[in-house]
C-alpha positions as CSV (number, residue, x, y, z in Angstrom):
1,M,35.3,138.4,238.8
2,K,37.2,137.1,235.6
3,A,39.5,134.2,235.5
4,I,42.8,134.4,233.6
5,I,44.2,131.0,232.3
6,P,47.8,131.2,230.7
7,V,48.1,128.2,228.5
8,A,50.8,129.4,226.0
9,G,53.6,127.0,227.0
10,A,55.1,124.4,224.8
11,G,55.2,121.6,227.4
12,T,58.5,120.4,226.4
13,K,58.9,118.0,229.3
14,L,55.7,116.0,228.0
15,R,57.0,115.5,224.5
16,P,56.5,113.6,222.1
17,H,52.8,114.3,223.3
18,T,52.9,118.1,223.1
19,Y,54.2,118.1,219.5
20,T,50.5,117.7,218.6
21,Q,48.5,118.7,221.9
22,P,48.8,121.4,224.1
23,K,49.8,120.4,227.5
24,A,46.4,121.8,228.8
25,L,44.5,119.3,226.7
26,I,46.6,116.2,228.0
27,P,43.9,113.8,229.4
28,I,44.0,113.0,233.0
29,A,41.4,110.9,235.0
30,G,38.7,111.3,232.3
31,K,39.1,114.8,231.7
32,T,41.7,117.4,230.3
33,I,44.0,119.5,232.5
34,L,42.2,122.4,231.5
35,S,38.8,121.1,232.2
36,F,39.7,120.6,235.8
37,I,40.7,124.1,236.2
38,V,37.9,125.8,234.2
39,D,35.1,123.5,236.0
40,Q,36.5,124.4,239.4
41,L,36.3,128.1,238.7
42,H,33.0,128.0,236.8
43,E,31.4,126.0,239.8
44,A,32.6,128.9,242.1
45,G,30.7,131.3,240.0
46,I,33.0,132.6,237.3
47,N,31.7,132.8,233.9
48,E,34.2,134.9,231.9
49,F,37.4,133.5,231.2
50,I,40.7,134.8,229.3
51,F,42.9,132.2,227.8
52,I,46.4,133.2,227.0
53,V,47.2,130.8,224.1
54,G,50.4,130.5,222.0
55,Y,51.7,127.1,220.8
56,L,48.8,125.2,219.3
57,G,46.4,127.8,220.5
58,D,43.9,127.0,217.8
59,K,43.2,123.7,219.5
60,I,42.6,125.3,222.8
61,Q,40.1,127.6,221.1
62,E,38.4,124.7,219.4
63,Y,38.1,122.8,222.7
64,V,36.8,125.5,224.7
65,A,34.3,126.5,222.0
66,Q,33.0,122.9,221.9
67,T,33.1,122.1,225.7
68,Y,32.1,125.5,227.2
69,P,29.7,127.3,224.6
70,N,27.9,129.0,227.5
71,L,31.0,130.7,228.9
72,T,32.2,134.2,227.8
73,S,35.7,133.3,226.3
74,H,38.5,135.5,225.4
75,F,41.5,134.4,223.5
76,I,44.8,136.3,223.7
77,F,47.9,135.3,221.7
78,Q,51.2,135.5,223.4
79,N,53.4,135.3,220.2
80,E,56.6,135.7,222.2
81,R,56.8,133.8,225.5
82,Q,58.4,136.2,227.8
83,G,57.1,135.0,231.2
84,T,54.0,135.0,233.1
85,G,54.3,138.8,233.8
86,H,54.1,139.3,230.1
87,A,51.4,136.9,229.6
88,I,49.1,138.6,232.4
89,E,50.0,142.2,230.9
90,L,48.3,141.3,227.7
91,T,44.9,141.0,229.4
92,R,44.8,144.5,230.6
93,S,42.3,145.9,228.1
94,I,40.0,143.0,228.8
95,V,40.2,143.2,232.8
96,G,40.2,146.9,233.2
97,D,39.7,147.3,237.2
98,D,37.8,144.0,237.5
99,E,39.0,141.6,240.0
100,V,40.8,138.4,238.5
101,F,41.7,135.1,239.4
102,V,44.7,133.7,237.7
103,A,45.1,129.9,237.5
104,L,48.3,128.6,235.6
105,G,47.2,126.2,233.0
106,D,49.0,123.2,234.4
107,T,47.8,123.7,237.9
108,I,45.3,121.4,239.3
109,C,44.9,122.1,243.1
110,E,42.5,121.2,245.9
111,F,41.6,124.2,248.1
112,D,38.7,125.9,249.7
113,I,37.6,128.1,246.7
114,E,34.5,129.5,248.3
115,E,36.5,130.9,251.1
116,V,39.1,132.4,248.7
117,M,36.4,133.9,246.4
118,H,34.5,135.6,249.3
119,S,37.6,137.1,251.0
120,P,38.1,140.8,250.9
121,F,41.9,140.4,250.3
122,N,44.3,139.5,247.6
123,M,45.1,136.0,248.0
124,L,47.8,133.8,246.9
125,G,47.9,130.0,247.0
126,V,50.8,128.2,248.8
127,K,51.7,124.8,249.7
128,K,54.8,123.6,251.8
129,V,57.6,122.0,249.7
130,D,60.8,120.2,250.6
131,D,62.9,122.3,248.0
132,P,61.5,125.6,247.1
133,R,64.3,126.8,244.8
134,S,62.4,125.9,241.8
135,F,59.3,127.9,242.6
136,G,58.1,131.4,243.5
137,V,58.4,131.6,247.4
138,A,56.2,133.5,249.9
139,E,57.4,134.7,253.1
140,I,54.4,134.7,255.5
141,D,53.8,136.2,259.0
142,N,52.0,134.3,261.7
143,K,48.6,136.0,260.7
144,G,48.9,134.6,257.2
145,I,49.9,138.0,255.5
146,I,52.5,137.9,253.0
147,D,55.5,140.1,253.6
148,H,57.5,139.3,250.5
149,V,57.5,137.0,247.5
150,I,60.4,136.0,245.4
151,E,60.9,133.9,242.1
152,K,63.2,130.8,242.4
153,P,65.5,132.1,245.2
154,S,68.9,130.5,245.4
155,I,68.6,130.7,249.3
156,P,65.0,130.5,250.2
157,K,63.8,132.3,253.5
158,S,60.7,130.0,253.4
159,N,59.5,126.7,252.3
160,M,56.0,128.0,251.2
161,A,55.8,127.8,247.4
162,L,53.5,129.7,245.3
163,V,51.4,126.9,243.4
164,G,50.2,129.3,240.4
165,L,46.8,130.4,241.9
166,Y,46.2,134.3,242.5
167,K,43.2,136.2,243.3
168,I,43.8,139.8,242.6
169,K,41.5,142.4,243.9
170,D,43.9,145.4,243.2
171,T,44.1,145.0,239.5
172,R,45.1,148.5,238.8
173,I,48.2,148.2,240.9
174,M,48.9,144.9,239.6
175,Y,48.9,146.3,236.0
176,E,50.9,149.2,237.2
177,S,53.6,147.2,238.7
178,L,53.8,144.9,235.5
179,A,54.4,148.2,233.5
180,E,57.1,149.0,235.7
181,L,58.8,145.6,235.1
182,F,58.8,146.5,231.3
183,S,59.7,149.9,231.7
184,K,62.9,149.1,233.8
185,D,63.4,145.8,232.1
186,I,63.4,143.8,235.3
187,K,63.5,140.1,234.5
188,T,64.2,136.8,236.5
189,N,65.9,134.0,234.5
190,G,65.4,136.1,231.4
191,E,61.6,136.4,231.8
192,Y,59.1,138.9,233.1
193,S,57.8,137.1,236.2
194,L,54.3,137.9,237.7
195,T,56.1,137.2,241.0
196,D,58.2,140.2,240.8
197,A,55.1,142.1,239.9
198,L,53.3,140.8,243.0
199,E,56.6,141.9,245.1
200,K,56.1,145.4,243.7
201,M,52.5,145.4,244.6
202,I,53.5,144.6,248.2
203,T,55.9,147.5,248.4
204,K,53.2,149.7,247.1
205,G,51.0,148.8,249.9
206,A,48.7,146.1,248.4
207,E,47.8,143.5,251.2
208,F,48.1,139.9,250.3
209,H,47.0,136.8,252.3
210,S,47.9,133.2,251.8
211,F,45.6,130.3,251.5
212,K,46.7,126.8,251.9
213,V,46.4,124.3,249.1
214,R,45.4,120.8,250.3
215,N,46.7,118.9,247.2
216,W,48.7,120.0,244.4
217,F,48.7,117.8,241.3
218,D,51.9,118.0,239.2
219,C,51.1,117.6,235.5
220,G,54.4,118.7,234.1
221,K,56.1,115.4,233.1
222,K,55.2,111.9,232.5
223,E,56.1,110.4,235.8
224,T,54.2,113.0,237.8
225,L,51.2,113.1,235.4
226,L,50.6,109.4,235.9
227,E,51.0,109.6,239.6
228,S,48.4,112.5,239.5
229,N,46.2,110.5,237.4
230,A,46.3,107.7,239.8
231,T,45.5,109.9,242.7
232,L,42.6,111.7,241.0
233,L,41.1,108.4,240.0
234,K,41.2,107.0,243.5
235,K,39.8,110.3,245.0
236,F,36.9,111.0,242.6
237,G,36.5,107.5,241.2
238,G,36.5,106.6,237.5
239,V,33.6,106.8,235.0
240,V,33.1,103.9,232.5
241,H,30.9,104.9,229.8
242,D,27.7,102.9,229.1
243,S,28.6,102.6,225.5
244,L,31.7,100.3,226.4
245,I,31.6,97.0,224.4
246,H,33.4,94.3,226.4
247,D,34.0,90.8,226.1
248,N,36.0,88.6,228.3
249,A,37.4,91.8,230.1
250,I,38.3,92.3,233.7
251,I,38.1,95.9,234.9
252,I,39.9,96.5,238.3
253,P,38.7,100.2,239.5
254,P,39.3,102.9,239.6
255,V,39.4,103.5,235.8
256,S,38.1,106.0,233.4
257,I,36.8,104.7,230.1
258,G,35.6,107.1,227.4
259,P,32.6,106.6,225.0
260,G,32.8,104.2,222.1
261,C,35.6,101.9,223.4
262,T,35.9,98.3,222.6
263,I,38.0,96.1,225.2
264,K,38.0,92.2,224.6
265,N,40.1,89.5,226.4
266,A,42.1,92.1,228.6
267,I,42.5,93.1,232.0
268,I,42.4,97.1,232.8
269,G,43.2,98.8,235.9
270,P,43.8,99.9,238.4
271,H,44.6,103.6,237.8
272,V,44.0,103.7,233.8
273,A,42.2,106.4,231.8
274,I,41.2,105.5,228.3
275,G,40.1,108.2,225.7
276,A,37.1,107.9,223.4
277,N,36.8,105.3,220.6
278,T,39.9,103.2,221.6
279,N,40.2,99.5,220.9
280,I,42.1,97.3,223.3
281,Q,42.5,93.4,222.8
282,Y,44.5,90.7,224.4
283,S,46.3,93.2,226.7
284,I,47.0,94.1,230.4
285,L,47.0,97.7,231.3
286,K,47.8,99.3,234.8
287,D,48.9,102.8,235.7
288,C,48.4,104.2,232.3
289,I,46.8,107.0,230.3
290,I,45.5,106.1,226.8
291,G,44.6,108.6,224.1
292,S,41.4,108.4,221.9
293,Y,41.2,106.6,218.8
294,S,44.1,104.3,219.6
295,N,44.5,100.6,219.0
296,L,46.4,98.3,221.4
297,Y,46.7,94.6,220.7
298,E,48.7,92.0,222.6
299,V,50.6,94.4,225.0
300,V,51.3,94.6,228.6
301,L,51.6,98.2,229.7
302,D,52.4,99.5,233.1
303,N,53.2,103.4,234.0
304,S,52.8,104.1,230.2
305,L,51.3,107.3,228.5
306,I,50.0,106.6,225.0
307,G,48.8,109.5,222.7
308,S,45.8,109.7,220.6
309,D,45.5,107.8,217.1
310,A,48.3,105.6,218.2
311,S,48.7,102.0,217.4
312,V,50.5,99.5,219.5
313,K,51.0,95.7,218.7
314,G,53.0,93.4,220.8
315,L,54.4,90.0,220.0
316,S,52.8,86.7,220.0
317,R,54.4,83.9,221.9
318,S,53.5,80.2,222.2
319,L,55.2,78.8,225.4
320,N,55.4,75.3,226.8
321,I,57.4,75.8,230.1
322,G,58.3,73.3,232.7
323,D,58.6,73.2,236.4
324,N,61.0,75.6,238.3
325,T,61.5,77.8,235.5
326,E,62.1,81.7,235.4
327,I,61.7,83.6,232.2
328,D,62.1,87.4,231.8
329,F,61.0,89.0,228.6
330,G,62.4,92.6,229.6
């Protein structure tokens, strides 16, 4: 089985960070989004990966080459972003008739991967959501078989959203269905949708079973990224690298601190992830993600996302405050 990971999106909701870094390489809980996905699939036995890259794709290539030198990796450039269907179609010559597992590049999920991998059926990951209109939606019978899938319906008949995880055994039918979208110019919201191709597969007789996703970590925008960072740190615990230099520092777990960091006269945590070679002094950080090679001095940060090579310096204050006084510096 091969894995296909589309990571060509520009990540506009995470700007300004994605001006210089692909969304898949944004750090979260001590790893990148991409590493959570690759590690999960590699541990399940997949050794060959196809990355569909575009915006800042050279950084994806460099990261994969350095981090996963033992994997068989292919890189396909999606120069025009015409949707997930278009992205998957580009992989046809590499995949052939092999089975594939497709994981969208911003989808961190917890599910029974062994059960999915050993299932004899095509499988789609689903999770119940309050408002499914922004997602692909699966209509599922009482045996877990999927009757229909539809992309972003205005009037959904189901609240089971497709989370971006697809195990496809009938790859020949998938590529035939994708080709039909292009030949007939069938688009949803101006794009060729993988969901539309899956619906065509169902009409051609391909059988799809659903599998439930226990947790779905949203990494699409700052607020949900920070929430997912906190949840993952609480779940897996943080790792503080042995090389940390600290003096008069209080660390409140769970936190993740990369190698080569210096922390002095500071309170860090909970739910803080700090990249490598970052220097923090006279500061208080809570619920934050801090990039690598950054410098923070005299700052108090909460629910903040700071990129790599950033420098943040606060204000020094000398106060002499009497009783019954309230001061708000906000």
